[in-house]
Every structure is written in C-alpha cells, then in structure tokens.
C-alpha positions in Angstrom: -0.2 0.0 -0.1 2.5 2.4 0.9 4.5 2.3 -2.5 1.0 2.2 -4.2 0.0 5.4 -2.8 3.7 7.1 -3.2 3.9 6.2 -6.5 1.2 4.7 -8.6 -1.5 6.8 -6.9 0.2 9.9 -7.6 0.8 9.1 -11.5 -2.6 7.9 -12.1 -4.0 11.4 -10.7 -1.7 13.3 -12.8 -2.8 11.1 -15.9 -6.4 11.5 -15.6 -6.6 15.0 -14.1 -7.4 13.8 -10.6 -4.9 15.9 -8.9 -5.2 18.8 -6.3 -8.2 20.5 -8.2 -10.0 17.1 -7.9 -9.4 16.9 -4.4 -10.3 20.1 -3.6 -13.8 19.3 -5.2 -14.4 16.5 -2.9 -15.2 15.9 1.0 -13.2 12.4 2.0 -14.7 10.5 5.1 -14.8 7.7 7.1 -17.6 5.4 8.2 -17.1 3.2 11.4 -18.9 0.6 13.0 -21.4 -0.4 10.4 -22.1 -2.3 7.4 -21.5 -0.6 3.7 -25.5 -1.2 3.2 -26.1 1.2 6.4 -23.9 3.8 4.9 -25.4 3.7 1.4 -28.9 3.7 2.8 -27.8 6.9 4.8 -26.2 8.4 1.7 -29.2 7.9 -0.5 -31.6 9.5 2.3 -29.3 12.6 2.6 -28.7 13.1 -0.9 -28.1 16.4 -2.2 -28.8 17.4 -5.7 -25.6 17.0 -8.0 -23.6 15.4 -5.3 -22.4 11.9 -6.1 -20.7 9.6 -3.4 -18.3 6.8 -3.8 -17.5 4.0 -1.2 -14.2 1.8 -0.2 -14.3 -0.9 2.3 -11.4 -1.4 3.9 -11.0 -4.1 6.8 -11.8 -2.0 9.6 -13.6 1.2 8.1 -15.6 2.4 5.1 -13.7 5.2 3.4 -16.1 7.6 1.2 -16.1 10.5 -0.7 -18.7 13.0 -1.8 -18.2 14.9 -5.0 -19.7 17.2 -7.6 -22.0 20.0 -7.4 -20.7 22.7 -5.3 -18.8 23.0 -2.1 -21.9 24.2 -0.1 -24.2 21.3 -1.3 -21.2 18.6 -0.7 -21.0 20.4 3.0 -24.9 20.1 3.2 -24.8 16.5 2.3 -21.9 15.8 4.7 -23.9 17.7 7.4 -27.1 15.5 6.8 -25.1 12.3 7.2 -23.2 13.4 10.1 -26.7 14.1 11.8 -28.1 10.9 10.7 -25.2 8.6 11.5 -23.6 10.7 14.4 -20.2 11.6 15.2 -19.3 8.3 16.4 -20.2 6.7 13.2 -18.7 9.4 10.6 -15.7 11.4 10.7 -14.4 13.7 8.2 -11.2 12.6 6.6 -9.7 9.1 6.1 -9.3 7.6 9.8 -8.7 4.5 11.1 -10.3 3.0 14.4 -7.1 2.4 16.3 -5.6 5.4 15.3 -8.4 7.3 16.8 -8.1 5.2 20.1 -4.5 5.7 20.3 -4.8 9.6 19.9 -7.5 9.4 22.8 -5.7 6.7 25.0 -2.3 9.2 24.8 -4.6 12.4 25.2 -6.0 10.8 28.5 -2.4 9.3 29.3 -3.7 5.8 29.7 -2.8 2.4 28.0 -4.8 -0.3 26.7 -4.6 -3.9 27.6 -6.9 -6.3 25.5 -8.1 -9.8 26.2 -9.4 -11.0 23.1 -11.3 -14.1 21.9 -13.3 -13.9 18.6 -11.3 -11.4 17.3 -8.0 -13.4 17.5 -5.8 -10.7 18.3 -6.9 -8.4 15.5 -7.4 -5.4 17.9 -3.7 -6.0 18.9 -2.6 -6.2 15.5 -4.2 -2.8 14.5 -2.7 -1.4 17.7 0.6 -2.4 16.9 0.7 -1.6 13.2 1.0 2.3 14.5 4.2 3.5 14.9 5.1 4.4 18.7 2.0 2.5 19.7 3.8 0.8 22.8 3.1 4.4 24.3 -0.4 3.7 24.6 -0.7 -0.2 23.9 0.6 -2.5 26.9 -0.2 -5.6 25.4 -2.7 -8.5 25.4 -4.1 -11.9 25.6 -5.7 -14.0 22.8 -7.7 -16.5 24.5 -10.1 -18.2 22.0 -10.7 -21.4 23.4 -12.4 -22.0 26.7 -9.4 -23.8 28.7 -7.3 -20.6 27.7 -10.3 -18.2 29.0 -10.1 -20.2 32.4 -6.4 -20.7 32.6 -4.9 -17.2 31.4 -7.4 -14.9 32.6 -9.2 -16.8 35.7 -12.4 -17.0 33.7 -14.8 -19.9 36.0 -15.7 -22.6 33.7 -19.2 -22.8 35.6 -19.7 -19.2 34.1 -18.6 -20.2 30.1 -21.0 -23.4 30.4 -24.0 -21.4 31.7 -23.5 -18.5 29.7 -21.2 -19.3 26.6 -18.0 -18.0 25.6 -19.8 -15.4 23.3 -21.8 -13.8 26.0 -21.7 -10.4 28.0 -20.8 -12.4 31.2 -18.0 -14.1 29.6 -16.7 -10.5 28.2 -17.0 -8.8 31.7 -15.4 -11.8 33.4 -12.4 -11.7 30.8 -12.0 -7.8 31.6 -11.8 -8.4 35.1 
C-alpha cells in the first residue's frame, strides 16, 4: 500500500487530471462501526442535488467521498450524513479506528490492555501497526478456547458453561 500511494496513485491522478483540483472538489470521510449497506442507505437518504458519492471498504472501516455540485451542496450532504449517523460513526477525512483510539489514549495519558477471543488478536494487530503504539498499548492475551480463558484469565468454567464464551458475562469476566 505505501508504494502504491507514493508512486502509482500519484501518477494515475496526474494522468487522469485527478490531482489537487479534483481533491479540492471532494469531501473525504470515514464510516465506522457499521456495514456498507447502512452507509449507502444513509447516503441515499441524505442525497443532495448533484452530489455523487463513492465508497471503499477496508478491513476496519469504510472510506467514502462526496463529489460534484458545489462546495455548499457537498457540505450540506456531509452535515446531513453526520446528523443521521452521528459523530461516533462518521468522521471527516480518512481515519483508522486504531489511530483514533491511540490518540484518545495518549490524550488521556492511559494505556490499553486487551483480552481477545473471537477477534483472534486483531485489535492488538491494529494497535501495533501504529508507529510508537507502545506509548499507549501495553499488550494483551488471545484466549480463543475456553480452557485458555480459564487458565490465562481466570474465567470460571461454570460461567462459560452457563452463558457461553460469546456472552456479555464472559466478556465481563475476561475484563476483570
């Protein structure tokens, strides 16, 4: 990806006239914590005359762009989308959830410790992909099996038998 962004994307933008002028005629945003269908539905519901959109699904977010019409129309479409889905789910610019979390942790002066099961260590991976993340990420455990939850985190076997590994009770026990 870095090589594509640095080399290929720039050459394509130049060749097709998609440079700085095209970027100025576009609003880029990020949708978090929801399926693409939910974003598409919200985009259709908040459509502004002459404003088109595009989406790109990444593994941890959906990037979108609003283009066409005038700047005021694009801003109105973005504001309507923000009002519909809220500031937790819609962000201006392209943002990765782990980067947002790392910035919040750093601002609060605290560190994150994870205990992951169904995610298989994905949260830890996203955090350690960020340069300097050791300032805000201590580390974590990946405890996929019930015996791992019991031995490594002290989760009661009876609780797992009664409620299952994928339950609120199991999550709270893992967090203790």
